[in-house]
C-alpha positions, -999 to 999 in steps of 0.1 A, spaced: -642 511 528 -664 510 558 -662 490 590 -680 456 586 -708 468 609 -717 493 581 -717 466 553 -755 470 549 -750 506 539 -719 501 518 -728 469 499 -766 475 493 -774 466 457 -794 497 450 -808 528 467 -845 533 474 -864 562 459 -867 576 494 -829 577 498 -825 593 464 -850 620 472 -836 626 507 -801 628 493 -811 654 467 -831 674 493 -802 674 517 -777 686 490 -801 715 482 -808 723 518 -772 723 529 -761 745 500 -789 770 506 -784 770 544 -746 776 541 -749 802 513 -766 830 532 -750 858 552 -723 843 574 -727 809 558 -698 786 551 -706 781 514 -709 814 496 -690 837 471 -699 815 441 -691 827 407 -720 840 386 -717 809 364 -719 785 393 -747 804 410 -767 801 378 -760 764 374 -769 758 410 -802 775 407 -810 757 375 -802 723 391 -820 730 424 -851 749 415 -854 746 377 -879 723 361 -867 690 347 -857 702 313 -838 732 328 -820 709 354 -810 683 328 -797 711 305 -776 724 334 -763 689 341 -753 686 304 -733 718 306 -715 707 338 -705 674 321 -690 692 292 -666 711 315 -666 693 349 -631 705 356 -642 741 362 -672 735 385 -672 740 423 -678 711 447 -711 724 460 -725 726 425 -711 691 416 -728 676 446 -761 692 436 -757 679 401 -753 644 415 -789 645 426 -801 654 391 -781 626 376 -794 601 401 -830 613 396 -826 608 358 -811 573 364 -778 583 349 -757 562 372 -723 567 355 -727 604 354 -738 604 390 -709 584 401 -684 605 382 -697 637 396 -699 623 431 -663 612 431 -648 643 415 -668 665 439 -647 651 468 -614 659 451 -626 693 439 -634 702 475 -599 690 487 -582 707 459 -600 740 465 -594 738 503 -557 739 495 -559 764 467 -584 787 484 -578 784 522 -612 793 538 -614 824 558 -630 826 592 -631 802 622 -626 765 618 -660 757 632 -675 776 603 -655 757 577 -673 749 544 -657 714 546 -683 703 572 -712 710 548 -694 694 519 -685 664 541 -722 659 550 -730 658 513 -702 633 507 -715 610 534 -752 613 523 -745 604 487 -720 577 495 -748 555 508 -766 559 474 -738 559 448 -713 533 461 -738 504 464 -754 512 430 -720 512 413 -709 480 430 -739 463 416 -729 475 381 -692 466 376 -690 478 340 -704 512 350 -681 513 380 -651 507 357 -662 535 333 -667 559 362 -632 552 376 -617 558 341 -634 592 339 -623 601 374 -587 592 365 -588 615 334 -604 645 352 -582 673 365 -595 704 383 -589 738 369 -592 773 384 -599 799 358 -594 836 365 -631 840 375 -634 807 394 -648 809 429 -646 778 453 -680 787 469 -666 802 501 -648 833 513 -610 827 513 -579 846 524 -558 845 492 -553 821 463 -525 797 467 -504 777 442 -523 755 417 -493 731 415 -492 728 453 -530 722 454 -527 694 428 -498 678 447 -517 679 480 -545 657 467 -525 635 443 -516 608 468 -551 605 482 -566 604 447 -543 577 436 -550 556 467 -587 560 460 -583 548 424 -561 519 435 -585 507 462 -617 512 441 -600 498 410 -591 466 428 -626 461 440 -640 469 406 -617 443 390 -628 417 415 -665 425 409 -661 418 372 -652 382 381 -685 363 378 -678 340 408 -667 368 430 -697 389 420 -721 361 428 -706 356 462 -706 394 468 -743 395 461 -750 368 486 -731 388 512 -753 418 503 -785 399 506 -774 383 539 -767 418 554 -799 434 539 -826 408 540 -845 391 568 -869 361 568 -871 334 542 -855 356 515 -823 359 534 -795 335 524 -786 309 550 -756 314 573 -739 285 555 -744 302 521 -730 334 536 -700 317 551 -693 300 517 -696 333 499 -672 350 522 -647 321 518 -651 323 480 -643 360 480 -614 355 503 -600 328 480 -603 349 449 -588 380 465 -558 358 475 -555 342 441 -556 376 423 -536 394 449 -562 421 451 -578 437 482 -616 437 482 -645 431 505 -627 406 528 -596 427 531 -618 457 541 -637 437 568 -603 428 584 -593 464 589 
């Protein structure tokens, strides 16, 4: 969870069309820029290269078809392609698919970094480009899912059931020294993945409480709006107190716990 100063970005109820378009453009631009000669992201498998091109430059029907194929086998797709697929899912208003792809892209990148240690200097690491995609889409996906608790719960269940695989012809999307151990790679991300599911699961549970959700929305509007549409400071303070009470009663860490860190 972000620092409270960033609550506007994290808790916004929905993303604007401009944010969605800029996020998709950035994912395409970063992958293209880092895939050329000397780029950090390269050495994609033929299958991933085709999927990426269909997602990024294909027409709507082609892009949606590529998205469907990715969702049938999301465990075998590289992080850069997953992030690009997020843009198509968002554009098609498929929030659950977008959230699922966004979250697993992060863990695919971490898993692949361990399994396929990037070659070359640290400053040219593919993790920087993937981190930029993670940050960009976070401001779009997280607020939208928080505004739809049932979709949020479905996404987390799908993330929990997903496990990355590295087939014989799999390529992470970058040049690497030599392939490591799949068991070691899985173990290296297991703790962080479980922590993510625990933290987000607790927040998701809280948001499905009607009283907590109503208070949460007031906190969103207070952070986001200005003028007569903005809730009063008294309403905001009451909402924060309500969330604090429910978090304490349920023994779950949510918005209030995050703002105290």
